[in-house]
C-alpha positions in Angstrom: -17.1 16.8 -32.0 -18.4 19.4 -29.5 -22.2 19.7 -29.3 -23.7 23.1 -30.0 -24.2 25.2 -26.9 -28.0 25.1 -27.3 -27.9 21.3 -27.0 -25.5 21.5 -24.0 -27.9 23.9 -22.2 -30.8 21.6 -22.9 -28.9 18.5 -21.6 -27.7 20.4 -18.5 -31.3 21.5 -17.7 -32.6 18.0 -18.0 -29.9 16.6 -15.8 -30.4 19.2 -13.1 -34.2 19.1 -13.2 -34.9 15.4 -13.7 -31.5 13.8 -12.9 -31.4 12.2 -16.4 -29.6 13.0 -19.6 -31.5 12.6 -22.9 -29.7 10.2 -25.2 -27.9 11.7 -28.2 -27.7 15.3 -27.2 -24.1 15.3 -26.2 -21.0 13.2 -26.7 -21.0 9.9 -24.8 -17.7 10.7 -23.0 -19.1 14.1 -21.8 -22.4 12.5 -20.8 -20.6 9.9 -18.6 -18.6 12.6 -16.9 -21.6 14.8 -16.3 -23.4 11.8 -14.7 -20.4 11.2 -12.4 -20.3 14.9 -11.5 -24.0 14.9 -10.8 -23.7 11.8 -8.6 -20.9 13.4 -6.7 -23.4 16.1 -5.6 -22.0 18.9 -7.6 -24.3 21.7 -8.8 -23.4 23.1 -12.3 -24.0 26.7 -11.1 -22.0 26.1 -7.8 -18.4 26.8 -7.1 -15.7 24.2 -6.1 -15.0 25.8 -2.7 -14.7 22.4 -1.0 -12.0 21.2 -3.3 -8.6 20.6 -1.7 -6.1 23.4 -2.3 -2.6 23.1 -0.9 -0.8 26.2 0.2 2.8 26.9 -0.8 4.3 25.1 2.2 2.0 22.1 1.9 2.6 21.9 -1.9 6.4 21.9 -1.3 6.1 18.9 0.9 3.5 17.2 -1.4 5.5 17.4 -4.6 8.6 15.7 -3.1 7.6 12.2 -4.4 6.9 13.6 -7.8 10.3 15.3 -8.5 11.2 12.6 -11.1 7.9 13.1 -12.9 8.2 16.9 -12.8 11.9 17.0 -13.9 11.1 14.8 -17.0 7.9 16.6 -17.8 9.2 20.2 -17.7 11.2 20.1 -20.9 8.2 18.8 -22.8 6.0 21.4 -21.2 8.3 24.2 -22.3 8.3 22.7 -25.8 4.5 22.6 -25.9 4.4 26.2 -24.7 6.9 27.3 -27.3 4.7 25.9 -30.1 1.7 27.9 -28.8 3.4 31.0 -27.5 1.5 34.3 -27.7 -1.8 32.5 -28.2 -2.9 32.7 -24.6 -2.4 29.2 -23.3 -1.0 27.4 -20.3 0.5 23.9 -19.9 -0.4 22.0 -16.8 1.0 18.9 -15.1 -1.1 17.0 -12.5 -0.5 13.9 -10.5 -2.7 10.8 -10.7 -5.2 12.3 -8.3 -5.6 15.5 -10.2 -3.5 17.8 -8.0 -1.7 20.4 -10.1 2.1 20.1 -9.7 3.5 22.5 -12.2 2.3 25.0 -14.8 3.9 27.2 -17.4 2.5 29.5 -20.0 1.1 32.9 -20.9 1.2 35.2 -17.8 -2.0 37.0 -18.6 -4.0 33.8 -19.1 -2.5 32.1 -16.1 -3.7 35.1 -13.9 -7.2 34.6 -15.3 -7.0 30.8 -14.8 -6.1 31.4 -11.1 -9.5 32.9 -10.5 -11.0 29.4 -11.0 -8.1 27.7 -9.1 -6.3 26.4 -12.2 -3.0 26.8 -10.4 -0.5 24.6 -8.5 -1.8 23.0 -5.4 -5.4 22.8 -6.5 -7.2 19.5 -7.1 -9.0 19.1 -10.5 -10.3 15.7 -9.7 -13.8 15.2 -11.2 -15.2 14.7 -7.7 -14.4 18.3 -6.9 -14.4 20.2 -10.2 -16.8 18.1 -12.3 -16.2 17.5 -16.0 -12.8 18.9 -16.9 -9.9 17.6 -19.1 -7.6 16.7 -16.3 -10.1 15.0 -14.0 -12.0 13.3 -16.9 -8.7 12.0 -18.5 -8.0 10.3 -15.2 -11.6 8.9 -14.9 -11.6 7.7 -18.5 -7.9 6.7 -18.5 -7.5 8.2 -21.9 -7.0 11.5 -23.8 -9.8 14.0 -23.5 -10.9 17.4 -24.9 -13.3 19.4 -22.9 -14.4 22.6 -24.6 -16.4 25.5 -23.3 -19.8 24.6 -21.9 -18.9 20.9 -21.8 -17.3 21.8 -18.5 -19.8 20.7 -15.8 -19.3 23.8 -13.6 -20.5 26.8 -15.6 -17.8 29.0 -14.1 -15.2 27.0 -16.0 -17.0 27.4 -19.3 -14.6 30.0 -20.7 -11.9 27.2 -20.9 -10.9 24.8 -23.6 -8.7 22.0 -22.4 -6.9 19.1 -24.0 -5.3 16.4 -21.7 -3.6 13.0 -21.9 -2.6 10.6 -19.1 1.1 9.9 -18.5 1.6 6.2 -18.1 4.5 4.8 -16.1 6.8 1.9 -17.0 4.5 -0.5 -15.0 1.3 0.5 -16.7 0.0 2.7 -14.0 -1.1 6.3 -14.6 1.4 8.7 -13.0 -0.3 12.0 -13.9 -1.9 14.1 -16.7 -0.5 16.6 -19.2 -2.9 19.3 -20.2 -3.0 22.4 -22.4 -5.7 24.9 -21.4 -6.7 28.1 -23.1 -9.7 30.4 -23.6 -12.2 28.6 -25.7 -11.9 31.1 -28.5 -8.1 30.3 -28.8 -8.6 26.5 -29.0 -6.9 24.8 -31.9 -8.2 21.4 -33.1 -4.6 19.9 -33.3 -3.8 20.7 -29.7 -4.7 17.2 -28.4 -2.4 15.6 -30.9 0.5 17.7 -29.6 -0.4 16.9 -26.0 -0.6 13.1 -26.7 2.8 13.2 -28.4 4.4 15.1 -25.5 2.9 12.7 -23.0 4.4 9.8 -24.9 7.8 11.5 -24.9 7.5 12.0 -21.1 6.7 8.3 -20.8 9.7 7.3 -22.8 12.0 9.7 -20.8 10.7 8.1 -17.6 11.3 4.6 -19.0 14.8 5.6 -20.0 15.6 7.0 -16.6 14.5 3.9 -14.8 15.5 1.1 -17.2 17.6 2.6 -19.9 20.9 1.4 -18.4 19.7 -2.2 -18.2 18.8 -4.7 -20.9 15.8 -3.6 -22.9 14.2 -4.2 -26.3 12.8 -1.8 -28.8 10.1 -3.0 -31.3 7.6 -2.0 -33.8 5.6 -3.7 -36.6 7.8 -1.8 -39.1 11.6 -1.8 -39.0 11.6 1.9 -39.6 9.3 2.5 -36.6 12.1 1.5 -34.2 13.5 4.7 -32.7 10.4 6.7 -33.4 7.8 8.1 -30.9 5.5 5.1 -31.7 8.0 2.4 -30.9 7.4 -0.1 -28.1 10.1 -0.4 -25.4 10.3 -3.1 -22.7 12.8 -3.8 -19.9 13.8 -7.5 -19.6 15.7 -9.6 -17.2 18.5 -11.9 -18.4 16.1 -14.9 -18.0 13.7 -13.2 -20.5 11.0 -11.8 -18.2 9.3 -8.6 -19.2 9.9 -6.3 -16.2 8.4 -3.0 -17.5 7.1 -1.5 -20.8 6.0 1.8 -22.1 2.4 2.4 -23.2 3.0 1.4 -26.8 5.0 -1.6 -25.6 2.1 -3.0 -23.7 -0.1 -2.6 -26.7 2.3 -4.2 -29.2 3.0 -7.1 -27.0 -0.7 -7.5 -26.1 -0.1 -7.7 -22.4 -1.5 -5.9 -19.3 0.4 -4.4 -16.4 -0.5 -7.5 -14.3 1.7 -9.6 -16.7 4.8 -7.6 -16.0 7.4 -9.6 -14.1 5.5 -12.8 -15.0 5.3 -13.1 -18.8 8.5 -14.1 -20.6 9.5 -12.7 -24.0 9.5 -16.2 -25.5 5.8 -16.5 -24.4 4.9 -13.6 -26.6 7.3 -13.7 -29.5 9.0 -16.6 -31.4 12.4 -15.2 -30.6 15.0 -16.6 -28.2 16.7 -14.4 -25.7 20.1 -15.9 -26.6 19.6 -14.8 -30.2 18.9 -11.2 -29.3 21.9 -11.1 -27.0 24.1 -12.5 -29.7 22.9 -9.9 -32.2 23.6 -7.1 -29.7 27.1 -8.4 -28.9 27.8 -8.4 -32.6 26.5 -4.8 -32.8 23.9 -5.9 -35.4 21.8 -2.8 -36.3 19.2 -4.6 -38.3 16.2 -5.7 -36.1 15.1 -9.3 -35.8 11.7 -10.2 -37.2 9.6 -12.1 -34.7 6.0 -13.5 -34.9 3.6 -12.6 -32.2 1.7 -15.3 -30.3 -1.6 -13.6 -31.2 -0.7 -13.1 -34.8 1.2 -10.5 -36.8 4.9 -9.7 -36.4 7.3 -7.3 -34.8 10.8 -6.1 -35.6 12.8 -6.4 -32.4 16.2 -5.0 -31.4 18.0 -5.4 -28.0 20.1 -2.6 -26.6 22.6 -1.8 -23.9 22.4 -5.0 -22.0 25.6 -6.5 -20.4 26.3 -9.9 -21.9 24.9 -12.7 -19.7 27.1 -14.8 -17.5 28.0 -18.3 -18.7 25.2 -20.8 -18.0 27.3 -22.7 -15.5 27.6 -19.7 -13.2 24.6 -17.6 -14.2 22.4 -16.7 -11.2 19.0 -18.4 -11.0 17.1 -15.2 -11.4 19.6 -12.6 -12.8 17.8 -9.2 -12.9 18.2 -5.7 -11.7 17.0 -6.8 -8.3 19.9 -9.4 -7.8 21.8 -7.2 -5.3 18.9 -5.6 -3.5 18.0 -6.0 0.2 15.4 -8.7 -0.4 18.0 -10.9 -2.0 20.2 -10.3 1.0 17.5 -11.9 3.2 17.5 -15.1 1.1 20.0 -17.3 2.9 18.6 -20.6 1.7 15.4 -21.3 3.6 12.7 -22.4 1.1 9.9 -20.6 3.1 11.7 -17.3 3.0 12.7 -17.7 -0.6 9.1 -18.3 -1.5 8.0 -15.3 0.5 10.5 -13.1 -1.2 9.5 -14.4 -4.6 5.8 -13.6 -4.0 6.6 -10.1 -2.7 8.7 -9.4 -5.8 5.6 -9.8 -7.9 3.9 -6.8 -6.2 6.8 -4.4 -6.0 5.8 -1.1 -7.5 2.1 -2.1 -7.5 -0.6 -0.6 -5.3 -1.2 -3.8 -3.4 -1.1 -3.8 0.5 1.2 -6.3 2.1 0.4 -8.0 5.4 3.3 -9.7 7.3 2.4 -12.2 9.9 4.7 -14.1 12.3 5.7 -14.5 15.9 7.4 -11.7 17.8 11.0 -11.3 16.8 10.9 -13.1 13.4 12.0 -9.9 11.6 8.8 -8.4 10.3 10.2 -4.9 10.3 13.5 -6.0 8.8 11.5 -7.7 6.0 9.3 -4.6 5.5 12.4 -2.3 5.2 13.9 -4.7 2.7 10.7 -4.5 0.6 10.8 -0.7 0.7 14.5 -0.6 -0.2 14.0 -3.0 -3.1 11.1 -1.1 -4.7 10.7 2.1 -6.7 10.1 4.2 -3.5 13.5 3.4 -2.0 14.6 7.0 -2.1 11.5 8.2 -0.2 10.7 7.9 3.5 10.2 4.6 5.3 8.0 5.3 8.3 7.3 2.6 10.9 4.6 3.0 13.6 4.3 0.5 16.4 0.5 0.5 17.1 1.1 -1.5 20.3 3.7 0.9 21.7 1.6 4.1 21.5 -0.8 5.1 24.3 -4.4 4.8 23.0 -5.0 8.5 23.7 -2.0 9.6 21.5 -2.1 7.1 18.6 -4.7 9.1 16.7 -2.7 12.3 16.8 0.5 10.4 16.0 -1.0 8.8 12.9 -3.2 11.6 11.5 -1.4 14.7 12.8 -3.2 17.7 14.3 -3.8 21.4 13.8 -2.3 24.0 16.2 -4.2 24.0 19.5 -6.2 20.8 18.6 -5.9 19.6 22.2 -4.3 20.4 25.5 -0.5 19.8 25.3 -0.5 20.0 21.5 2.5 21.6 19.9 1.9 25.3 19.0 2.6 24.7 15.3 0.7 21.4 15.1 2.1 18.1 13.6 2.0 16.4 10.2 1.4 12.9 11.5 3.2 9.7 10.6 0.9 9.0 7.6 1.8 12.4 5.9 5.5 11.8 6.8 5.3 8.6 4.7 4.0 10.4 1.7 5.8 9.1 -1.4 7.4 6.3 0.5 6.3 3.3 2.6 4.2 3.2 5.8 4.6 0.2 8.1 1.9 -0.2 10.7 3.5 -2.7 13.0 1.3 -4.7 15.4 -1.8 -3.4 13.6 -3.8 -6.1 15.5 -3.4 -4.0 18.6 -4.8 -0.8 17.0 -7.9 0.4 19.0 -11.1 -0.4 17.3 -12.3 3.2 17.1 -9.2 4.2 15.1 -9.5 1.3 12.6 -12.5 3.1 10.9 -10.5 6.3 10.4 -7.6 4.3 9.0 -9.9 2.6 6.6 -11.2 5.9 5.4 -7.7 7.1 4.7 -6.9 3.9 2.7 -10.0 4.3 0.7 -9.9 8.0 0.0 -6.1 8.6 0.0 -6.7 11.7 2.1 -6.0 12.6 5.8 -7.9 15.1 7.8 -5.8 16.3 10.8 -7.2 16.4 14.3 -8.8 19.8 14.9 -10.2 20.2 11.4 -8.6 21.7 8.3 -8.7 20.7 4.7 -8.2 17.1 3.6 -4.6 16.4 2.6 -4.0 14.0 -0.3 -1.5 11.3 0.6 0.4 8.6 -1.4 2.2 5.8 0.2 2.8 2.0 -0.1 1.2 0.2 2.9 2.7 -2.7 4.8 1.1 -4.0 7.9 2.5 -6.5 10.4 1.2 -8.4 13.4 1.9 -11.5 15.5 -1.9 -12.0 16.0 -4.2 -14.1 13.8 -6.3 -11.3 12.4 -9.1 -13.7 11.2 -9.5 -14.8 14.8 -9.5 -11.1 15.9 -12.2 -10.3 13.3 -14.4 -13.2 14.5 -13.9 -12.0 18.1 -15.0 -8.5 17.2 -11.7 -6.9 18.0 -10.7 -6.1 14.4 -12.9 -4.6 11.7 -13.6 -7.1 8.9 -13.7 -4.4 6.2 -10.2 -3.2 7.3 -9.0 -6.7 7.4 -10.0 -7.4 3.8 -8.5 -4.0 2.8 -5.0 -4.7 4.1 -4.6 -8.4 3.4 -4.3 -8.3 -0.4 -1.1 -10.3 0.0 -0.4 -12.1 3.3 3.1 -13.4 4.0 3.9 -15.5 7.0 7.5 -15.3 8.1 8.8 -18.6 9.7 10.0 -18.8 13.3 13.8 -19.2 13.8 13.3 -22.8 15.0 11.6 -23.5 11.6 14.4 -22.1 9.5 16.5 -24.6 7.5 19.2 -22.0 7.0 20.1 -21.6 10.7 23.9 -21.8 10.3 23.9 -19.2 7.6 21.7 -16.9 9.7 24.2 -17.1 12.5 27.1 -16.3 10.2 25.3 -13.4 8.6 24.3 -12.0 12.0 27.9 -12.2 13.3 29.2 -10.5 10.2 26.7 -7.6 10.6 27.7 -7.2 14.3 31.5 -7.5 13.8 32.3 -7.0 10.1 35.5 -8.6 8.9 36.5 -10.2 12.2 35.6 -13.7 11.1 33.9 -14.5 14.5 32.4 -18.0 14.8 30.7 -20.1 17.5 32.5 -23.1 19.0 31.3 -26.5 17.9 29.5 -27.4 21.1 27.9 -24.0 21.3 26.7 -24.1 17.7 25.1 -27.5 18.3 23.3 -26.1 21.3 22.1 -23.0 19.3 20.7 -25.3 16.6 18.4 -27.2 19.0 17.3 -24.3 21.2 13.7 -23.3 20.5 14.5 -19.5 20.5 11.2 -18.1 21.8 12.3 -14.6 21.0 13.3 -15.7 17.5 15.9 -13.6 15.4 15.7 -10.7 17.8 16.7 -12.9 20.8 19.5 -14.5 18.9 20.9 -11.2 17.5 20.9 -9.8 21.0 22.7 -12.8 22.4 25.3 -12.7 19.7 25.8 -8.9 20.2 26.5 -9.5 23.9 28.8 -12.4 23.1 30.8 -10.3 20.7 31.1 -7.5 23.3 32.4 -10.0 25.9 34.8 -11.6 23.5 38.4 -10.5 23.8 39.4 -8.3 20.8 42.0 -10.8 19.3 39.6 -13.7 19.8 37.4 -15.1 17.0 35.6 -18.0 18.7 32.5 -17.4 20.9 32.1 -20.0 23.6 30.0 -20.6 26.7 31.6 -17.9 28.9 30.7 -15.2 26.5 26.9 -15.9 26.8 24.4 -14.2 29.1 23.9 -16.4 32.1 20.2 -17.0 31.6 20.7 -18.1 28.0 23.7 -20.4 28.9 21.5 -22.0 31.6 18.6 -22.6 29.1 21.0 -24.0 26.4 22.5 -26.5 28.8 19.1 -27.6 30.1 18.2 -31.1 28.8 14.8 -29.8 28.0 16.3 -27.0 25.8 19.3 -28.5 24.1 20.4 -31.6 22.3 23.6 -33.1 20.9 23.5 -32.4 17.2 26.5 -34.2 16.0 24.4 -36.4 13.7 23.0 -35.4 10.4 22.3 -31.6 10.6 21.5 -31.5 6.9 19.5 -29.0 4.9 17.0 -30.7 2.7 13.3 -30.6 2.1 11.0 -29.1 4.6 9.7 -32.6 5.6 13.2 -33.9 6.1 14.1 -30.9 8.2 11.0 -31.1 10.4 11.6 -34.9 10.9 15.2 -34.2 11.9 14.0 -31.6 14.5 11.5 -34.1 15.9 14.1 -36.9 16.2 16.6 -34.5 17.8 14.0 -33.3 20.3 13.1 -36.9 21.2 16.8 -37.7 21.8 17.3 -34.7 24.0 14.2 -35.7 26.1 15.2 -39.3 26.3 12.2 -40.5 24.4 9.6 -38.6 26.4 6.9 -38.3 23.7 4.5 -36.1 25.8 7.1 -33.5 26.5 8.4 -33.7 23.0 4.9 -33.0 21.6 4.5 -30.1 23.9 7.9 -28.6 23.0 7.2 -29.0 19.3 3.7 -27.5 19.5 2.0 -30.6 17.9 -0.4 -33.2 19.2 0.9 -36.6 20.4 -1.0 -38.4 17.6 0.8 -36.2 15.0 4.1 -36.9 16.8 3.5 -40.7 16.7 2.6 -40.5 13.0 5.7 -38.5 12.1 8.0 -40.9 14.1 6.7 -43.9 12.2 7.0 -42.1 8.8 
């Protein structure tokens, strides 16, 4: 219930004069928002001149990552407007940062609204516009009505706005749907219409992303299935909940953090096999299942392909089973564990830090993460922080305005961070980033905004962040070469990629690499050369081996299919034949546990060095005492 204008004026005066709001004068939600607006330094009688406002060209670039959201929201927006036509309203769609993406409505009122920047390209985040339905719905993560003088900025007091967040299939807020009008034209049922339309957009987005895979529909009443209030959840063939709409999260009593982890059978007393069997028999009647926390749900499975027989069913059959991360799993337990952990954060705003020696494939892994996630259709931008001159890296990352410095392009540059908007940004060798730039990068990560060199308005950016380095960043922090606050910001999940000499899937890696270089030719290594490859320490890791195989394939006669010593670069052949580099591997090259594999490497190295323990310890990178202990074990 809106407070009378007299009480609102009294509360506003108390906040401006004393910095405090008297209890009970205005609605708690409005009071919280006014306090946030006051703490942001906004003056009720001021304007919002400092708020970001994208021009037409900037907006065209900015909205690219939001095409799916806009396309699915527009029919609902047109429907909302049709229900309120000729009553002086406009329907607004914003992103999750309050930037207006699309509007429709009464032309006369939209012209009036433009005078307070209620138009595409403007940001209506609370930080810039104070209390308003869009910004406050984002801050409160729930539906909001802001009427007349409840707006913190007095210049917006002629508006009455009803807004509801749009929640994505992974529980994250994607944007806000809003209906705004002159306060005299406000109707008390507008918020209910907006909430229903927001739910319909959510269900459309869920259907686009997961409708063709196995999913379940459920509701406490059998008649509720198929209605706007139903819960919907995408599931894998092994029963994990992969995604759910807003109602689905509530009915299952789970949070977004549970997606990809919780199994259906943990939440309901219904077996996956029973639901599959009912779907195969085209049973229309929903199954009744008790919830773990009490109560019951009617559940129906739809449009899932029948699972494979258990004897041949993949270990983790799911929509990701043919993605690029899966292609990287060639049997090594360390890589498999790394891939499994990364899957848990796909689609979530969690930075990933990849560590490993030079050449282990950090960029390849990062590209696979990008191609396996929801941002796969958007840009993947890789920046090697060690390869850029220190004087240019700032302009390369953050972009610059025309004439920002001598030699700058006449029309300026977006910068790599803005080029990655909507997609994934890989900062390779971030441990080599100059210390002065680390502070600017941290500010971008915290505020999600970039200010180009030479000034200009802040530009909102949205990207998934992956960092990679061969350095131990904790050591770099202790040495004062890397900011500790940036370190803790980027290492939410750290993955160490194993060196080539540590991989237990070496033979499969060689085969896969040869197939990528010369697809369909069936090229293999000779037996003696393969044994030498297995025992070589590969200081350049996968990059070195791929380069050597590429050269060997080029030197191999076209009809030939067996690579042998004459096809190798001379320096590599010399190292492979050196007793200190190679060993005869005819005995027991088996893939087992990590300890078995490491013991096998130790014994092969000892044999190649004729029992020289000191040299073996040096080659293996372990102490002699560790070597003695492992030999005896």
